[in-house]
C-alpha positions in Angstrom: 31.9 -24.6 -15.1 28.9 -26.8 -14.3 30.1 -29.5 -16.7 33.6 -29.5 -15.1 32.1 -30.0 -11.7 30.0 -32.9 -12.9 33.0 -34.5 -14.6 35.1 -34.1 -11.4 32.4 -35.7 -9.2 32.2 -38.7 -11.5 36.0 -39.1 -11.5 36.2 -39.0 -7.7 33.3 -41.5 -7.2 34.4 -44.9 -5.9 34.5 -47.8 -8.2 34.5 -45.7 -11.4 37.4 -46.5 -13.7 38.7 -44.1 -16.4 38.0 -46.5 -19.3 34.4 -46.9 -18.3 33.5 -43.3 -18.1 31.6 -41.6 -20.9 30.4 -38.0 -21.2 27.5 -36.9 -23.3 27.4 -33.1 -23.6 23.9 -33.2 -25.1 22.6 -34.4 -21.7 23.4 -31.0 -20.3 22.0 -28.9 -23.1 18.9 -26.9 -22.2 15.9 -28.6 -23.6 13.6 -26.4 -25.8 10.5 -28.2 -24.5 9.7 -29.5 -21.0 6.5 -31.3 -20.2 5.0 -32.9 -17.0 2.1 -33.0 -14.8 0.1 -35.4 -12.6 -3.0 -37.6 -12.5 -4.9 -37.5 -9.2 -7.7 -39.7 -8.0 -9.7 -38.7 -4.9 -12.4 -40.5 -3.0 -14.2 -38.6 -0.3 -17.0 -39.2 2.2 -18.8 -36.4 4.0 -20.9 -36.9 7.1 -23.7 -34.3 6.8 -25.0 -31.9 9.4 -28.8 -32.0 9.4 -28.9 -29.2 12.0 -26.7 -26.9 10.0 -28.2 -24.0 8.2 -26.4 -24.7 4.9 -27.6 -28.3 5.0 -31.2 -27.1 5.4 -30.7 -24.6 2.5 -29.3 -27.2 0.1 -31.5 -30.2 1.1 -34.9 -28.7 2.0 -36.4 -29.8 -1.4 -34.4 -33.0 -1.6 -34.4 -36.4 0.1 -32.6 -36.2 3.5 -29.1 -37.8 3.6 -26.7 -38.7 6.3 -23.6 -39.0 4.1 -22.4 -37.9 0.7 -19.7 -39.7 -1.3 -17.8 -38.0 -4.0 -15.3 -39.3 -6.6 -13.0 -37.0 -8.4 -10.4 -37.5 -11.1 -8.0 -34.7 -12.1 -5.4 -34.4 -14.8 -2.9 -31.5 -14.6 -0.5 -30.8 -17.4 2.2 -28.2 -17.5 4.8 -27.4 -20.1 7.4 -24.9 -21.1 8.7 -24.1 -24.6 11.9 -22.0 -24.9 13.2 -20.3 -28.0 15.8 -17.6 -27.9 14.4 -14.9 -25.5 10.9 -16.2 -25.5 9.3 -18.8 -23.2 5.7 -20.1 -23.5 4.3 -21.7 -20.3 1.0 -23.4 -19.8 -0.9 -25.3 -17.1 -4.0 -27.2 -18.2 -6.6 -28.6 -15.9 -9.2 -31.4 -16.6 -11.4 -32.6 -13.8 -14.5 -34.7 -13.3 -16.3 -34.7 -10.0 -19.3 -36.9 -9.3 -21.5 -37.6 -6.3 -25.1 -38.7 -5.8 -26.5 -35.2 -6.4 -24.4 -33.8 -9.3 -21.6 -34.2 -11.8 -19.2 -31.4 -12.6 -16.6 -31.3 -15.5 -13.8 -28.7 -15.8 -11.7 -28.2 -18.9 -9.5 -25.1 -18.9 -6.1 -23.6 -18.9 -5.1 -22.3 -15.5 -2.2 -20.6 -17.1 -1.1 -20.0 -20.8 1.2 -17.1 -21.4 4.2 -15.9 -23.4 7.3 -14.4 -21.7 9.9 -12.3 -23.4 13.1 -11.8 -21.5 15.7 -9.9 -23.6 17.9 -9.4 -20.6 18.0 -10.5 -16.9 16.5 -7.2 -15.7 13.4 -7.2 -17.8 10.5 -9.6 -18.5 7.2 -9.1 -20.3 4.4 -11.6 -19.8 1.3 -11.7 -22.0 -1.6 -14.2 -21.4 -3.3 -16.0 -18.6 -1.1 -16.4 -15.5 -1.5 -16.9 -11.7 0.4 -14.2 -9.8 1.3 -14.8 -6.2 1.4 -11.6 -4.2 1.7 -11.6 -0.4 3.7 -13.4 2.3 0.8 -15.1 4.2 0.6 -18.9 4.2 -3.2 -19.3 4.5 -4.5 -15.9 3.4 -3.2 -13.0 1.3 -4.9 -9.6 2.0 -2.6 -8.0 -0.6 -3.3 -10.6 -3.3 -5.3 -8.0 -5.4 -5.0 -9.7 -8.8 -5.3 -13.4 -7.9 -8.0 -15.8 -6.8 -8.1 -16.5 -3.0 -6.4 -19.5 -1.5 -8.1 -22.4 0.1 -6.8 -22.3 3.7 -7.5 -26.0 4.0 -5.3 -26.8 1.0 -2.9 -23.9 0.5 -0.7 -25.7 -2.0 -3.5 -26.2 -4.4 -2.7 -24.7 -7.8 -5.0 -21.8 -8.7 -6.4 -20.5 -11.9 -4.9 -17.3 -13.2 -6.3 -14.2 -14.9 -5.6 -13.0 -18.5 -3.3 -10.0 -18.2 -0.2 -8.1 -19.4 2.5 -7.9 -16.8 6.2 -6.9 -16.7 9.1 -7.1 -14.3 11.9 -4.6 -14.0 14.7 -5.8 -11.7 17.8 -4.0 -10.5 20.4 -5.3 -8.0 22.7 -3.2 -5.8 25.7 -3.7 -3.5 24.4 -1.7 -0.5 21.8 -2.4 2.2 19.2 -2.1 -0.4 20.1 -5.2 -2.5 17.2 -5.5 -4.9 14.4 -3.4 -6.4 11.7 -5.0 -8.7 8.7 -3.2 -10.2 5.8 -5.2 -11.6 3.1 -3.3 -13.5 -0.1 -5.2 -14.5 -2.9 -4.5 -16.9 -6.0 -6.8 -16.5 -9.0 -6.4 -18.8 -12.5 -7.4 -17.8 -15.3 -8.0 -20.2 -18.2 -10.5 -20.6 -15.7 -12.9 -22.3 -12.4 -12.1 -20.5 -11.9 -12.3 -16.7 -15.6 -12.0 -16.2 -15.4 -13.2 -12.6 -12.9 -10.5 -11.6 -15.6 -7.8 -11.2 -17.6 -5.3 -13.2 -17.1 -5.6 -16.9 -15.8 -3.1 -19.4 -12.7 -2.0 -17.4 -9.0 -2.1 -18.0 -7.7 -2.6 -14.5 -4.2 -1.3 -13.6 -2.2 -2.8 -10.7 1.4 -2.7 -9.6 3.8 -4.2 -7.1 7.1 -2.7 -5.9 9.5 -5.2 -4.3 12.4 -4.3 -2.1 15.1 -6.5 -0.5 16.4 -4.2 2.3 18.7 -5.5 5.1 17.6 -9.1 4.4 13.9 -8.1 4.7 11.5 -8.8 1.8 9.0 -5.9 1.4 6.2 -5.4 -1.2 4.1 -2.4 -1.8 1.0 -3.3 -3.8 -1.8 -1.3 -5.5 -4.9 -1.8 -7.6 -6.7 1.1 -9.2 -10.4 1.8 -9.3 -12.2 -0.3 -12.0 -13.8 -3.6 -11.9 -13.1 -3.7 -8.1 -12.9 -1.0 -5.5 -9.4 0.7 -5.3 -6.9 -0.7 -2.8 -3.3 -0.6 -1.7 -1.2 -2.6 0.7 2.2 -3.6 2.1 3.7 -6.9 3.2 7.0 -8.1 4.6 9.0 -11.2 5.5 12.2 -11.7 7.5 14.1 -14.5 9.0 14.8 -13.6 12.6 17.0 -16.7 12.9 17.7 -19.7 10.7 14.7 -21.4 12.3 12.2 -18.5 12.8 10.6 -16.4 10.2 8.1 -13.6 10.7 5.7 -12.2 8.0 2.8 -9.9 7.7 0.4 -8.1 5.3 -1.8 -5.0 5.5 -4.3 -3.8 2.9 -6.7 -0.9 2.7 -9.8 -1.0 0.4 -11.6 2.2 -0.5 -15.4 2.2 -1.0 -15.8 -1.5 -0.4 -19.4 -2.7 -1.0 -20.7 -5.3 1.5 -24.2 -6.8 0.8 -25.9 -8.4 3.8 -29.3 -9.9 4.4 -31.7 -9.5 7.3 -33.8 -12.3 8.8 -36.8 -11.2 6.7 -34.9 -11.4 3.5 -34.2 -7.6 3.0 -30.8 -7.0 1.4 -28.8 -3.9 2.3 -25.7 -2.6 0.7 -23.1 -0.7 2.7 -20.1 1.2 1.2 -17.1 1.9 3.5 -13.4 1.8 3.7 -12.1 -1.4 5.2 -8.7 -2.7 6.4 -7.5 -6.3 6.4 -4.2 -7.5 7.9 -2.3 -10.6 8.8 0.6 -11.4 11.1 2.3 -14.8 11.1 5.3 -16.9 12.2 7.0 -20.0 10.8 9.2 -22.0 13.2 11.3 -25.1 12.5 12.5 -27.1 15.5 15.6 -29.2 15.7 13.4 -32.3 15.5 12.2 -31.2 12.0 8.7 -30.1 13.3 7.4 -27.1 11.4 4.9 -24.7 13.1 3.0 -22.0 11.2 0.8 -19.6 13.1 -1.2 -16.7 11.6 -3.7 -14.2 12.8 -6.0 -12.8 10.1 -8.3 -9.7 10.4 -10.7 -9.8 7.4 -12.0 -6.3 6.9 -14.3 -7.5 4.1 -16.0 -10.1 6.3 -19.3 -10.3 8.1 -19.9 -9.6 11.8 -21.1 -12.4 14.0 -24.6 -10.8 14.1 -24.7 -10.5 10.3 -24.0 -14.2 9.8 -26.5 -15.1 12.5 -29.2 -13.1 10.6 -28.4 -15.1 7.5 -28.7 -18.4 9.3 -32.0 -17.3 10.9 -33.3 -16.3 7.5 -32.8 -19.9 6.4 -34.7 -21.2 9.5 -37.5 -18.7 8.8 -37.6 -19.8 5.2 -37.7 -23.5 6.1 -40.6 -22.8 8.5 -42.4 -20.9 5.7 -41.8 -23.7 3.3 -43.2 -26.4 5.7 -46.2 -24.4 6.6 -47.2 -22.9 3.2 -45.3 -24.9 0.6 -43.6 -21.7 -0.8 -40.0 -20.8 -0.6 -39.4 -17.1 -1.4 -37.2 -16.7 1.7 -35.1 -19.7 0.9 -34.8 -18.5 -2.7 -33.5 -15.2 -1.4 -31.0 -17.1 0.9 -29.8 -19.2 -2.0 -29.3 -16.1 -4.1 -27.0 -14.5 -1.6 -25.5 -17.6 0.0 -22.2 -17.6 -2.1 -21.1 -14.5 0.0 -21.9 -16.2 3.3 -20.9 -19.8 2.3 -17.5 -18.8 0.9 -14.4 -19.9 2.8 -13.8 -17.8 6.0 -16.5 -15.1 5.6 -16.1 -13.8 9.1 -13.8 -11.1 10.5 -11.2 -12.7 12.8 -9.4 -16.0 12.3 -6.5 -18.0 13.7 -4.5 -20.5 11.7 -2.2 -23.1 13.2 -0.4 -25.9 11.4 2.1 -28.4 12.7 3.9 -30.9 10.5 6.5 -33.5 11.4 9.0 -34.8 8.9 9.7 -38.6 9.1 8.7 -39.2 12.8 10.0 -42.4 14.4 12.4 -42.6 11.5 9.7 -43.6 9.1 11.1 -42.2 5.9 9.0 -40.4 3.3 6.2 -40.0 5.9 4.9 -36.6 7.0 1.9 -36.3 9.4 0.4 -32.9 10.0 -2.6 -31.2 11.7 -4.2 -27.9 10.9 -6.5 -25.7 13.0 -8.7 -22.9 11.5 -10.6 -21.0 14.2 -13.2 -18.2 13.9 -12.2 -16.1 16.9 -15.6 -14.3 17.0 -18.0 -17.2 17.3 -15.3 -19.7 18.6 -16.1 -22.3 16.0 -13.3 -24.2 14.3 -12.2 -26.9 11.9 -9.5 -29.5 12.7 -7.8 -31.3 9.9 -5.2 -34.1 10.5 -3.3 -35.4 7.5 -1.0 -38.3 6.7 1.3 -38.0 3.6 3.5 -40.7 2.2 5.9 -40.2 -0.7 7.9 -43.4 -0.6 6.8 -44.7 -4.0 8.6 -43.1 -7.0 6.4 -40.4 -8.5 3.5 -41.3 -6.3 2.0 -39.3 -3.3 -0.6 -40.9 -1.1 -2.6 -38.6 1.3 -5.2 -39.5 3.9 -6.9 -36.5 5.4 -9.9 -36.0 7.8 -11.7 -32.9 8.9 -13.8 -32.2 12.0 -16.0 -29.1 12.3 -17.2 -27.9 15.6 -19.3 -24.9 16.7 -22.4 -23.8 18.5 -25.7 -22.9 16.7 -25.3 -19.8 14.7 -21.5 -20.1 14.3 -19.6 -20.5 11.1 -18.4 -24.1 11.4 -21.5 -25.1 13.4 -23.8 -24.2 10.5 -21.8 -25.9 7.7 -23.3 -28.6 5.5 -20.8 -31.2 6.7 -19.8 -32.1 10.2 -16.8 -34.2 9.3 -15.1 -35.5 6.2 -12.6 -38.2 5.2 -10.7 -38.2 1.9 -8.0 -40.4 0.3 -5.9 -39.0 -2.5 -3.5 -40.7 -4.9 -1.4 -38.4 -7.1 1.0 -39.8 -9.8 3.5 -37.5 -11.3 5.0 -37.9 -14.8 
């Protein structure tokens, strides 16, 4: 049928004569091997924040700086090999990042797994893959078996985990149109998925998907193991052709939160926590897209807890300047990954607006993104210009401004603003 439609379109096209037409059936055969990827070059300049706690922590034993330039080169390769009922997929990542302070090299497979699909209703996947659970754009509270998104770059491809996963799918004619069940087994040891949590566990997780009355619904679950047990639900529905609403809710049992006091004392608290997200996506008649999300992070720190961490750094710096020793700063560096991670607070607002081809400038899309910590009223503002008018080439210019008072999340960051230029060539 597909070939007949292609043939008919060619015959109807203007200026095409019968004797000039040729048809090669091999062009429409499914290729056993597909390969692609991109090469990306990024140049970045960061204007540093000498009054920020994280700048003080990272530079107290280094020469002071006003700016920091970074150059990065990334090669992403992806491929798919198909044979009968089997498909092997992979995504490889090779990166080099260099600035005046350090150099980092990454060589890994973000994904490499084998899929067996003997019929349309069943798939078995074995290997390293990046699952995508949840309906949120910037955050996914129900993403129990995936690495967190970068809210400043949500389209960035993420590394997966090694696992065994299956999909069972059934379609119906009534109001309940589709049911899909996805069980997952994720092992953790010193060699496999070591950053997922405690080693020597075979973690079980599952997702149940329903398409009911044009509403997408997921029920998700992760059993006790390397991480605390948790369960959740999400949904997504188009209220109109231009307006979509989505949400997520997750409950974590016995979550362990480690916090630090101003004197360096570390305490551990175990409790049940709840995270949730509610969002809207709206497309105007002028092709402007708005995305708005509210996120309640049950695993985050209170404003007082983050202030204690920043004060610990100030106390440690005073100790270092007076006595030349840095035990408090060493303690702060030890626990800083928890506080310096993206969005470690409790309540956030995300707003993004993008305009397709304004002023009839084809292949041009400007956008602006706001991420605000609603507790301490600090925020980051990120305008972006994207141009795709050259074949297989994307050019992106992006800036970031961080603002906040002393003791706030964005006010204590290492950078106060940043500018980056990215060129990405697809092949």
